DSSP file (Angstrom, degrees, kcal/mol; ACC not computed):
  #  RESIDUE AA STRUCTURE BP1 BP2  ACC     N-H-->O    O-->H-N    N-H-->O    O-->H-N    TCO  KAPPA ALPHA  PHI   PSI    X-CA   Y-CA   Z-CA
    1    1 A M     >        0   0    0      0, 0.0     4,-1.8     0, 0.0     5,-0.2   0.000 360.0 360.0 360.0 -37.8    2.8  -27.1   38.2
    2    2 A K  H  >  +     0   0    0      1,-0.2     4,-2.0     2,-0.2     5,-0.1   0.886 360.0  53.9 -62.0 -38.2    3.7  -29.1   35.1
    3    3 A L  H  > S+     0   0    0      1,-0.2     4,-2.7     2,-0.2    -1,-0.2   0.880 104.4  55.7 -62.8 -38.9    0.0  -28.9   34.0
    4    4 A F  H  > S+     0   0    0      1,-0.2     4,-2.7     2,-0.2    -1,-0.2   0.928 108.6  46.6 -59.6 -47.1    0.2  -25.1   34.3
    5    5 A Y  H  X S+     0   0    0     -4,-1.8     4,-2.6     2,-0.2    -1,-0.2   0.887 112.1  51.6 -63.7 -38.9    3.1  -24.9   31.9
    6    6 A Y  H  X S+     0   0    0     -4,-2.0     4,-2.1     2,-0.2    -2,-0.2   0.937 113.0  43.6 -63.2 -47.6    1.4  -27.2   29.5
    7    7 A V  H  X S+     0   0    0     -4,-2.7     4,-2.4     2,-0.2    -2,-0.2   0.899 114.2  50.9 -65.6 -41.2   -1.8  -25.2   29.5
    8    8 A A  H  X S+     0   0    0     -4,-2.7     4,-2.6    -5,-0.2    -2,-0.2   0.904 109.7  50.6 -63.2 -41.5    0.2  -21.9   29.2
    9    9 A A  H  X S+     0   0    0     -4,-2.6     4,-2.6     2,-0.2     5,-0.2   0.907 110.9  48.2 -64.0 -42.4    2.2  -23.3   26.3
   10   10 A I  H  X S+     0   0    0     -4,-2.1     4,-2.1     2,-0.2    -1,-0.2   0.916 112.4  49.5 -64.0 -43.0   -1.0  -24.3   24.4
   11   11 A F  H  X S+     0   0    0     -4,-2.4     4,-1.0     2,-0.2    -2,-0.2   0.931 114.0  44.7 -62.2 -46.5   -2.6  -21.0   25.0
   12   12 A I  H >X S+     0   0    0     -4,-2.6     4,-0.6     1,-0.2     3,-0.5   0.925 114.9  47.4 -65.7 -45.4    0.5  -19.0   23.8
   13   13 A L  H >< S+     0   0    0     -4,-2.6     3,-0.7     1,-0.2     4,-0.2   0.823 106.3  57.6 -68.4 -31.1    1.0  -21.2   20.7
   14   14 A S  H >< S+     0   0    0     -4,-2.1     3,-0.9     1,-0.2     5,-0.3   0.799 100.9  57.9 -69.9 -25.8   -2.7  -21.1   19.8
   15   15 A A  H X< S+     0   0    0     -4,-1.0     3,-0.6    -3,-0.5    -1,-0.2   0.694  97.6  62.6 -74.3 -18.4   -2.4  -17.3   19.6
   16   16 A C  T << S+     0   0    0     -3,-0.7    -1,-0.2    -4,-0.6    -2,-0.2   0.502  78.0  88.7 -84.0  -4.1    0.4  -17.6   17.0
   17   17 A G  T X  S-     0   0    0     -3,-0.9     3,-0.7    -4,-0.2    -1,-0.2   0.636  93.2-125.8 -73.3 -14.0   -1.9  -19.3   14.5
   18   18 A G  G X   -     0   0    0     -3,-0.6     3,-1.2     1,-0.2    -1,-0.1   0.442  40.6 -97.9  83.9  -2.0   -3.1  -16.0   12.9
   19   19 A G  G 3  S-     0   0    0     -5,-0.3    -1,-0.2     1,-0.3    -4,-0.0   0.762  73.8 -62.0  63.3  25.4   -6.7  -16.9   13.4
   20   20 A G  G <  S+     0   0    0     -3,-0.7    -1,-0.3     1,-0.2    -2,-0.1   0.754  82.3 175.9  73.5  23.3   -7.1  -18.2    9.8
   21   21 A A    <   -     0   0    0     -3,-1.2     2,-0.5    -4,-0.1    -1,-0.2  -0.358  22.7-138.2 -64.2 140.4   -6.3  -14.7    8.4
   22   22 A H        -     0   0    0     -2,-0.0     2,-0.5     2,-0.0    -1,-0.1  -0.863   8.6-148.2-101.9 133.3   -6.0  -14.7    4.6
   23   23 A V        -     0   0    0     -2,-0.5     2,-0.4     2,-0.0    -2,-0.0  -0.882  18.5-178.5-102.8 128.5   -3.3  -12.7    3.0
   24   24 A R        -     0   0    0     -2,-0.5     2,-0.4     2,-0.0    -2,-0.0  -0.989   6.0-171.7-130.9 135.6   -4.1  -11.1   -0.4
   25   25 A S        -     0   0    0     -2,-0.4     2,-0.4     2,-0.0    -2,-0.0  -0.988   0.9-173.3-129.5 134.8   -1.8   -9.1   -2.6
   26   26 A E        -     0   0    0     -2,-0.4     2,-0.5     2,-0.0    -2,-0.0  -0.983   8.0-160.5-127.7 140.3   -2.7   -7.2   -5.7
   27   27 A V        -     0   0    0     -2,-0.4     2,-0.4     2,-0.0    -2,-0.0  -0.980  12.3-174.5-118.3 124.7   -0.4   -5.4   -8.1
   28   28 A T        -     0   0    0     -2,-0.5     2,-0.5     2,-0.0    -2,-0.0  -0.939  11.8-151.6-119.5 144.0   -1.9   -2.8  -10.3
   29   29 A T        -     0   0    0     -2,-0.4     2,-0.5     0, 0.0    -2,-0.0  -0.957   6.8-160.9-115.9 127.5   -0.1   -1.0  -13.1
   30   30 A V        -     0   0    0     -2,-0.5    -2,-0.0     3,-0.0     5,-0.0  -0.917  21.0-124.4-108.9 131.0   -1.2    2.5  -14.1
   31   31 A S     >  -     0   0    0     -2,-0.5     4,-2.3     1,-0.1     5,-0.2  -0.230  21.4-113.6 -69.0 161.0   -0.2    3.8  -17.5
   32   32 A K  H  > S+     0   0    0      1,-0.2     4,-2.6     2,-0.2     5,-0.2   0.894 118.4  56.2 -60.2 -39.4    1.7    7.0  -17.9
   33   33 A G  H  > S+     0   0    0      1,-0.2     4,-2.2     2,-0.2    -1,-0.2   0.917 107.7  46.5 -59.3 -44.4   -1.3    8.5  -19.6
   34   34 A Q  H  > S+     0   0    0      2,-0.2     4,-2.6     1,-0.2    -1,-0.2   0.887 110.8  52.8 -66.9 -38.4   -3.6    7.7  -16.6
   35   35 A Q  H  X S+     0   0    0     -4,-2.3     4,-2.5     1,-0.2    -2,-0.2   0.912 110.2  48.4 -62.0 -41.4   -1.0    9.1  -14.2
   36   36 A L  H  X S+     0   0    0     -4,-2.6     4,-2.5     2,-0.2    -2,-0.2   0.890 110.8  50.3 -66.7 -38.9   -0.9   12.4  -16.2
   37   37 A I  H  X S+     0   0    0     -4,-2.2     4,-2.3     2,-0.2    -2,-0.2   0.927 111.9  48.1 -62.1 -45.1   -4.7   12.6  -16.3
   38   38 A D  H  X S+     0   0    0     -4,-2.6     4,-2.3     1,-0.2    -2,-0.2   0.895 111.8  49.7 -64.1 -40.3   -4.8   12.1  -12.5
   39   39 A L  H  X S+     0   0    0     -4,-2.5     4,-2.5     2,-0.2    -1,-0.2   0.924 110.6  49.8 -63.6 -43.9   -2.1   14.7  -12.0
   40   40 A K  H  X S+     0   0    0     -4,-2.5     4,-2.8     1,-0.2    -2,-0.2   0.909 110.8  49.7 -62.1 -42.5   -4.0   17.2  -14.2
   41   41 A K  H  X S+     0   0    0     -4,-2.3     4,-1.9     2,-0.2    -1,-0.2   0.912 110.8  49.6 -62.2 -43.1   -7.2   16.6  -12.3
   42   42 A A  H  <>S+     0   0    0     -4,-2.3     5,-2.5     1,-0.2     6,-0.9   0.901 112.9  47.2 -63.6 -40.4   -5.4   17.1   -8.9
   43   43 A A  H ><5S+     0   0    0     -4,-2.5     3,-1.3     4,-0.2    -2,-0.2   0.919 110.9  51.1 -66.4 -43.3   -3.9   20.3  -10.2
   44   44 A D  H 3<5S+     0   0    0     -4,-2.8    -1,-0.2     1,-0.3    -2,-0.2   0.826 110.2  50.1 -63.2 -31.5   -7.2   21.6  -11.6
   45   45 A E  T 3<5S-     0   0    0     -4,-1.9    -1,-0.3    -5,-0.2    -2,-0.2   0.444 119.5-110.3 -88.0   0.1   -8.9   20.9   -8.2
   46   46 A G  T < 5S+     0   0    0     -3,-1.3    -3,-0.2    -4,-0.3    -2,-0.1   0.565  85.8 120.2  86.5   8.1   -6.2   22.7   -6.3
   47   47 A A  S   <S+     0   0    0     -5,-2.5     2,-0.4    -6,-0.2    -4,-0.2   0.737  77.3  40.1 -76.9 -21.6   -4.6   19.7   -4.7
   48   48 A L  S    S-     0   0    0     -6,-0.9    -2,-0.2    -9,-0.1    -1,-0.1  -0.970  81.8-128.6-126.0 142.5   -1.3   20.5   -6.4
   49   49 A T     >  -     0   0    0     -2,-0.4     4,-2.8     1,-0.1     5,-0.2  -0.428  36.4-104.6 -76.0 162.9    0.4   23.8   -7.0
   50   50 A P  H  > S+     0   0    0      0, 0.0     4,-2.4     0, 0.0     5,-0.2   0.883 124.1  50.6 -56.7 -37.6    1.5   24.6  -10.5
   51   51 A D  H  > S+     0   0    0      2,-0.2     4,-2.3     1,-0.2     5,-0.2   0.910 110.7  47.7 -66.7 -41.7    5.1   23.9   -9.5
   52   52 A E  H  > S+     0   0    0      2,-0.2     4,-2.7     1,-0.2     5,-0.2   0.907 111.6  51.5 -64.1 -41.3    4.2   20.6   -7.9
   53   53 A Y  H  X S+     0   0    0     -4,-2.8     4,-2.7     1,-0.2    -2,-0.2   0.938 110.8  47.2 -60.8 -47.5    2.2   19.6  -11.0
   54   54 A A  H  X S+     0   0    0     -4,-2.4     4,-2.1     1,-0.2    -1,-0.2   0.899 113.4  48.7 -62.2 -41.3    5.2   20.4  -13.3
   55   55 A K  H  X S+     0   0    0     -4,-2.3     4,-2.0     2,-0.2    -2,-0.2   0.937 114.8  43.7 -64.8 -47.0    7.6   18.5  -11.1
   56   56 A E  H  X S+     0   0    0     -4,-2.7     4,-2.4     2,-0.2    -2,-0.2   0.870 110.9  55.3 -67.7 -36.8    5.3   15.4  -10.9
   57   57 A K  H  X S+     0   0    0     -4,-2.7     4,-2.6    -5,-0.2    -1,-0.2   0.926 109.4  46.8 -61.6 -44.7    4.5   15.6  -14.6
   58   58 A Q  H  X S+     0   0    0     -4,-2.1     4,-2.3     2,-0.2    -2,-0.2   0.887 109.6  54.6 -63.2 -39.3    8.3   15.5  -15.4
   59   59 A R  H  X S+     0   0    0     -4,-2.0     4,-0.9     2,-0.2    -2,-0.2   0.922 111.3  44.8 -60.6 -43.7    8.8   12.6  -13.0
   60   60 A V  H >< S+     0   0    0     -4,-2.4     3,-0.6     1,-0.2    -2,-0.2   0.931 114.4  48.1 -65.5 -46.1    6.1   10.6  -14.7
   61   61 A L  H 3< S+     0   0    0     -4,-2.6    -1,-0.2     1,-0.2    -2,-0.2   0.833 114.8  45.7 -66.2 -31.5    7.4   11.4  -18.2
   62   62 A N  H 3< S+     0   0    0     -4,-2.3    -1,-0.2    -5,-0.2    -2,-0.2   0.577  89.3 109.4 -87.5 -10.2   11.0   10.5  -17.3
   63   63 A A  S << S-     0   0    0     -4,-0.9     2,-0.1    -3,-0.6   -31,-0.0  -0.363  74.4-113.4 -69.7 144.1   10.1    7.3  -15.5
   64   64 A A              0   0    0      1,-0.1    -1,-0.1    -2,-0.1    -2,-0.1  -0.427 360.0 360.0 -72.1 152.4   11.1    4.0  -17.2
   65   65 A N              0   0    0     -2,-0.1    -1,-0.1   -34,-0.0    -2,-0.1   0.478 360.0 360.0 -72.2 360.0    8.2    1.8  -18.4
C-alpha cells in the first residue's frame, strides 16, 4: 500500500511541472496617431457607427501618454 501512495505521489507531482512550457510576454505601444488611423479605417469599413467612432476618437485624444 505504501508503494501505491509513493507511485501516486510521483505521478501527481510530475503533472505539476508544466511540461516545460515557456511563458512569453510582449508589450507593444501603439501611438495615438496609429490608433486614430485604425479607428478611421474601422469606421470607413462599417465596423463602427459614426457615434462609436466619435466616442472612441475622443477617448484616444483624451488619453494620457
